C-alpha positions as CSV (number, residue, x, y, z in Angstrom):
1,M,42.2,25.4,-57.7
2,P,38.9,26.5,-58.7
3,L,36.3,27.3,-56.1
4,S,33.4,28.0,-58.3
5,K,30.1,25.6,-58.5
6,P,30.2,22.1,-60.1
7,S,27.8,23.9,-63.1
8,S,26.5,27.0,-64.0
9,S,23.1,26.8,-62.3
10,F,24.6,24.8,-59.0
11,S,24.3,27.2,-55.8
12,T,24.9,26.8,-53.5
13,T,13.2,17.5,-38.6
14,T,12.2,13.5,-38.8
15,I,8.6,12.7,-38.6
16,Q,9.2,9.7,-37.0
17,D,6.9,6.4,-36.8
18,S,5.3,6.5,-33.4
19,S,7.1,3.4,-32.5
20,D,10.2,5.2,-32.5
21,C,9.3,7.7,-30.1
22,I,10.7,7.2,-26.8
23,F,10.0,9.9,-24.2
24,K,11.9,9.9,-20.9
25,P,10.8,11.4,-17.5
26,I,12.0,14.8,-17.1
27,Q,14.4,14.7,-13.7
28,K,14.0,17.9,-11.3
29,Y,16.1,20.6,-11.8
30,D,18.9,20.6,-8.8
31,K,20.3,24.2,-8.9
32,S,23.0,22.9,-6.9
33,T,24.4,20.3,-8.8
34,H,23.4,22.0,-12.2
35,S,25.1,25.4,-11.9
36,I,27.1,25.3,-14.5
37,P,25.8,22.3,-16.6
38,V,27.8,23.2,-20.1
39,Q,31.1,23.4,-18.6
40,S,31.1,20.4,-16.4
41,L,29.7,18.4,-19.5
42,Y,32.5,19.6,-21.3
43,S,35.0,18.6,-18.6
44,R,33.6,15.3,-18.3
45,S,34.1,15.0,-22.0
46,S,37.3,16.2,-22.3
47,S,38.9,14.3,-18.9
48,A,37.3,11.0,-20.5
49,M,40.4,11.3,-23.1
50,N,43.6,10.6,-22.1
51,E,46.7,12.5,-23.2
52,E,48.0,10.3,-25.7
53,E,44.2,10.5,-27.4
54,M,44.7,14.4,-27.2
55,E,47.8,14.5,-29.6
56,S,46.7,18.0,-30.9
57,M,44.3,20.4,-30.4
58,P,41.5,21.7,-32.9
59,Y,42.5,24.7,-34.9
60,G,40.3,27.8,-35.3
61,I,37.6,26.3,-32.8
62,E,37.5,29.0,-30.1
63,T,34.5,27.9,-28.1
64,P,33.6,24.2,-28.0
65,I,30.3,23.3,-29.8
66,E,28.8,21.5,-26.9
67,V,29.6,24.5,-24.7
68,A,28.3,27.2,-27.9
69,L,24.7,24.7,-28.1
70,N,24.5,23.6,-24.8
71,V,23.9,20.0,-26.0
72,S,25.9,16.7,-26.7
73,T,26.8,16.3,-30.1
74,N,28.1,13.1,-29.7
75,D,24.4,12.1,-29.4
76,L,23.3,13.8,-32.8
77,F,26.1,12.1,-34.6
78,E,25.0,8.4,-33.2
79,D,21.6,9.3,-34.2
80,M,23.0,10.4,-37.7
81,M,24.9,7.3,-38.1
82,E,21.8,5.3,-37.4
83,R,19.3,6.9,-39.6
84,Q,21.7,7.6,-42.4
85,T,20.7,4.2,-44.2
86,K,17.2,5.0,-44.5
87,Y,17.7,7.1,-47.8
88,V,21.6,5.9,-49.0
89,S,23.0,2.7,-48.7
90,P,25.0,0.1,-50.8
91,E,22.0,-2.1,-50.4
92,V,19.3,0.5,-51.9
93,Y,21.6,1.8,-54.8
94,S,20.0,1.2,-58.2
95,P,22.4,2.2,-60.9
96,C,20.2,1.0,-63.6
97,A,17.3,3.4,-62.5
98,D,15.3,4.7,-65.6
99,Y,15.6,8.6,-64.7
100,L,19.3,8.7,-64.4
101,P,20.1,9.9,-67.6
102,F,18.1,12.8,-66.8
103,R,19.0,13.2,-63.1
104,R,21.9,15.9,-64.0
105,Y,19.5,18.3,-65.3
106,L,17.1,17.6,-62.6
107,V,19.7,18.5,-59.6
108,D,21.0,21.7,-61.7
109,W,17.6,22.5,-62.1
110,M,16.7,22.1,-58.4
111,S,19.7,23.7,-57.0
112,D,18.8,26.7,-59.1
113,V,15.5,27.1,-57.8
114,G,17.0,26.6,-54.0
115,E,19.5,29.1,-54.7
116,Q,16.9,31.6,-56.1
117,C,14.9,30.9,-53.0
118,H,17.6,31.6,-50.5
119,L,17.5,28.3,-49.0
120,H,20.4,26.3,-47.2
121,N,22.7,24.3,-49.2
122,S,21.9,21.2,-47.2
123,T,18.3,21.9,-47.7
124,I,18.5,21.3,-51.5
125,H,20.7,18.3,-50.6
126,V,18.1,17.1,-48.8
127,S,15.5,17.5,-51.4
128,I,17.5,15.5,-54.0
129,L,17.6,12.5,-51.5
130,F,13.8,12.7,-51.5
131,L,13.7,12.7,-55.4
132,D,16.1,10.0,-55.5
133,K,14.4,7.9,-53.6
134,I,10.9,8.9,-55.0
135,F,12.2,8.3,-58.4
136,R,13.9,5.0,-57.5
137,E,11.0,3.4,-56.0
138,N,8.4,4.3,-57.9
139,N,7.2,5.0,-61.8
140,V,6.7,8.4,-62.0
141,P,5.4,10.0,-65.3
142,R,7.7,12.4,-66.7
143,S,4.8,14.6,-66.7
144,K,4.9,15.2,-63.3
145,W,8.7,15.1,-62.7
146,Q,8.7,19.1,-62.4
147,L,5.7,18.9,-59.9
148,I,7.3,16.6,-58.0
149,A,10.8,18.1,-57.7
150,T,9.4,21.3,-56.6
151,A,7.0,19.5,-54.0
152,C,10.4,17.8,-52.6
153,I,12.0,21.2,-52.4
154,S,9.0,22.7,-50.5
155,V,8.5,19.9,-48.2
156,A,12.4,19.7,-47.5
157,A,12.5,23.4,-46.7
158,K,9.6,23.1,-44.3
159,Y,11.3,20.2,-42.4
160,E,15.2,21.8,-42.2
161,E,14.1,25.5,-42.4
162,A,13.0,27.9,-39.9
163,E,9.4,28.5,-40.7
164,E,9.9,32.5,-42.0
165,H,12.5,30.9,-44.7
166,C,10.1,28.3,-46.8
167,P,9.3,29.7,-49.9
168,P,5.4,30.6,-50.0
169,I,3.8,28.3,-52.5
170,P,2.7,31.2,-54.8
171,D,6.1,32.4,-55.3
172,L,7.2,28.7,-56.0
173,L,4.6,28.5,-58.7
174,H,5.9,31.6,-60.6
175,L,9.3,30.8,-60.2
176,T,9.1,27.2,-61.5
177,R,6.2,28.5,-64.3
178,L,4.2,25.7,-62.9
179,S,1.1,28.2,-62.8
180,Q,1.9,28.8,-66.4
181,A,1.1,25.1,-67.0
182,G,-2.1,25.2,-65.4
183,H,-1.1,24.2,-61.2
184,T,-2.5,26.1,-58.6
185,S,-1.9,26.2,-54.6
186,L,-4.5,23.5,-54.1
187,S,-2.9,21.0,-56.7
188,F,0.6,22.1,-55.7
189,R,-0.7,21.0,-52.1
190,E,-1.7,17.9,-53.5
191,G,1.5,17.3,-55.2
192,E,3.0,17.8,-51.4
193,V,0.9,15.1,-50.2
194,E,2.0,12.9,-52.8
195,V,5.5,13.5,-52.1
196,L,5.0,12.7,-48.4
197,K,3.0,9.7,-49.3
198,Y,5.8,8.4,-51.3
199,L,8.3,8.7,-48.8
200,N,6.0,7.2,-46.4
201,W,6.2,10.3,-44.0
202,T,9.6,9.6,-42.9
203,L,11.5,12.8,-43.6
204,R,15.0,12.5,-41.7
205,A,17.5,12.4,-44.5
206,V,21.1,12.7,-43.6
207,P,23.5,13.7,-46.7
208,P,27.1,13.6,-46.6
209,I,26.8,17.6,-46.1
210,H,24.9,17.2,-42.7
211,F,28.2,14.8,-41.7
212,L,30.3,17.6,-42.8
213,G,29.0,20.2,-40.6
214,Y,29.7,18.2,-37.5
215,F,32.9,17.2,-38.5
216,L,33.8,20.7,-38.9
217,S,32.0,22.1,-36.1
218,K,34.4,19.8,-33.9
219,G,37.6,20.5,-35.5
220,A,39.1,18.7,-38.4
221,I,42.3,21.1,-38.8
222,F,45.1,20.9,-35.8
223,Q,47.0,23.0,-34.6
224,D,50.3,20.9,-35.6
225,D,49.2,20.6,-38.9
226,T,51.1,22.5,-41.6
227,W,49.8,24.1,-45.0
228,Q,51.9,23.8,-47.9
229,G,54.9,23.3,-45.7
230,R,54.1,26.2,-43.4
231,D,52.4,27.0,-40.4
232,L,48.2,27.3,-40.7
233,I,47.0,30.8,-41.3
234,E,43.6,32.0,-39.8
235,K,41.6,31.6,-43.1
236,I,42.5,27.8,-43.2
237,P,39.1,26.7,-41.7
238,K,37.3,28.7,-43.7
239,Y,39.2,27.3,-47.2
240,V,38.5,23.8,-45.6
241,K,34.9,24.7,-45.2
242,K,34.4,26.0,-48.6
243,Y,35.9,23.0,-50.3
244,A,34.1,20.8,-48.4
245,D,30.9,22.2,-49.9
246,F,32.5,22.1,-53.0
247,F,32.8,18.8,-53.1
248,C,29.4,17.9,-51.4
249,N,27.9,19.7,-54.6
250,L,30.4,18.0,-57.0
251,T,29.6,15.0,-55.4
252,L,25.7,15.2,-55.5
253,Q,25.6,15.8,-59.4
254,E,26.6,11.9,-59.7
255,Y,24.3,9.5,-58.7
256,A,27.3,6.8,-58.5
257,F,28.7,8.3,-55.1
258,Q,25.0,7.4,-53.8
259,Q,26.8,3.1,-53.5
260,Y,28.5,4.8,-50.1
261,L,27.2,5.5,-46.9
262,P,26.6,9.2,-46.2
263,S,29.3,9.5,-43.5
264,Q,31.9,7.6,-45.4
265,L,31.4,10.0,-48.2
266,G,31.6,12.9,-45.7
267,A,35.0,11.6,-44.0
268,A,36.2,11.2,-48.0
269,I,35.2,15.0,-48.6
270,L,37.0,15.9,-45.4
271,M,40.4,14.0,-47.0
272,A,39.7,15.7,-50.1
273,S,39.5,19.1,-48.9
274,R,42.6,18.7,-46.7
275,V,44.4,17.1,-49.9
276,A,43.1,20.0,-52.0
277,L,44.7,23.0,-49.6
278,N,48.1,21.0,-49.3
279,L,47.6,20.3,-45.7
280,H,49.5,17.7,-43.9
281,P,49.3,15.4,-43.0
282,R,46.2,13.9,-44.9
283,W,44.8,12.0,-42.1
284,R,45.5,11.9,-38.6
285,P,44.3,9.6,-35.3
286,E,42.1,12.7,-34.3
287,L,40.3,12.4,-37.1
288,T,39.6,8.9,-37.0
289,R,38.4,9.3,-33.5
290,L,36.3,11.9,-35.1
291,T,34.6,10.4,-38.3
292,G,34.8,6.6,-37.3
293,Y,36.9,5.6,-40.2
294,E,40.5,5.1,-40.9
295,A,42.2,6.2,-43.7
296,S,42.3,2.9,-45.2
297,D,38.7,2.8,-45.3
298,I,37.9,5.9,-47.1
299,S,40.8,5.4,-49.3
300,H,38.4,4.0,-52.3
301,V,35.9,6.5,-51.7
302,F,38.5,9.5,-52.1
303,N,40.0,8.1,-55.0
304,H,36.4,8.1,-56.4
305,V,35.9,12.0,-55.6
306,W,39.2,13.0,-56.5
307,N,39.0,11.4,-60.2
308,Y,35.3,12.5,-60.6
309,Y,37.1,16.0,-59.5
310,E,39.7,15.8,-62.1
311,E,37.4,14.5,-64.6
312,Q,35.0,17.9,-64.1
313,F,38.4,20.2,-63.7
314,P,41.2,18.7,-66.0
315,G,44.4,19.8,-64.6
316,H,43.4,21.0,-61.2
317,G,44.2,18.0,-59.3
318,S,47.5,17.8,-60.1
319,R,48.4,21.2,-58.6
320,S,47.9,19.4,-55.1
321,D,49.9,16.8,-54.1
322,S,49.2,13.6,-55.5
323,P,46.4,11.9,-53.7
324,R,48.1,8.5,-54.4
325,G,48.9,6.0,-51.7
326,V,46.4,7.7,-49.1
327,G,47.4,5.0,-46.7
328,D,51.0,5.5,-46.9
329,D,50.8,9.1,-46.0
330,V,49.1,8.3,-42.9
331,A,51.6,5.4,-42.1
332,Q,54.5,7.9,-42.3
333,S,52.6,10.7,-40.2
C-alpha cells in the first residue's frame, strides 16, 4: 500500500479578540508543595482513571506527553474542540463556492511552495484553511489569487512556525515568481494585511492534522493490539503516523471533507490508519475516551475517507481488511 504523496506536488498562535483574553493571578510558588509538579500532575490524572478504564496501556509511548511538556494537554484539547468551528463546520460548509473547480490546483501549488520553504505540514494545512475561509466568504478577483494564496502561507508561517523558520518575503516573491508580476516587498505586505483583514485577525485555525498530533502523542496504539494477527513491532507507531499524515494530506485536497468537524475527521483518519495497517481491533474504548467519538459516530466519515482513498488509488484499499461494518467489528472486540 502506497505511502507516497496524494499528488506529485504535495509534500508533505491565535490572535484573540481582547474580550476572549482572561488573565488569572499567578499563585505564589511553594517549593514544599511543588517539588515534583509534573509527576504529581501525572499521578493525579492516572489515579483518576479506575482499573476498568485502563484496559490497555499505550504502545510506543516511553514518556507521557504531560511529563515531556510539563503541561496539561487535556486543556489544550478542550481549547481545540472549542475553537475548531471558527474555520470548518457543517454550518459554514459551502459546496457551491465559485472557486472550488480551481481549489485542487491551489492546494497542490501551496503545498509545493510550503515544501520548498521547508515549512511544517500542519502550517500548510492552516494556510489552506485561511484560503478556504477567504474565498468562501469573499469575491476575490482571480488576478489576486496567487498573491492571496502566498500571503496565506506567509501569515500561517508567522503564526505557526518559529520566527527563524518563516520564509523571507524576497524569497517568497522569487519562488512564486510574484516579483516577475511586478510585486515588491511593500505590495506583498499589503497582501498580508488584506489577508488579516479578511480573517478578522482571528488566526487560530485547527485542522484535523492538529487533532491527529494530539491523538498520536497520547497513544493511539495499545499493547494488546495485534498487527496482521501478530504481536506489534517497534515500528508500528511510526507507520501509523505516516498513514495519518498521508490521509490528512489526501483529504485536504477535497473540499467535501470540510462538511465534518476537524476533530471528527481526525478521529476517522486515525481509524483509517489503523485499518490500512491491519491493526485490530479497529476501534476500542480507549480511543473513544481519547477522541470523544464512538465508532458509530465516525463510521460515515471513515467510509467517506476510505472510499476517496480507493478512488485515488484503485486496488490498494482492498489489500487491507474490508472496512465495512466498523460498528460490528468494534462490538465484537
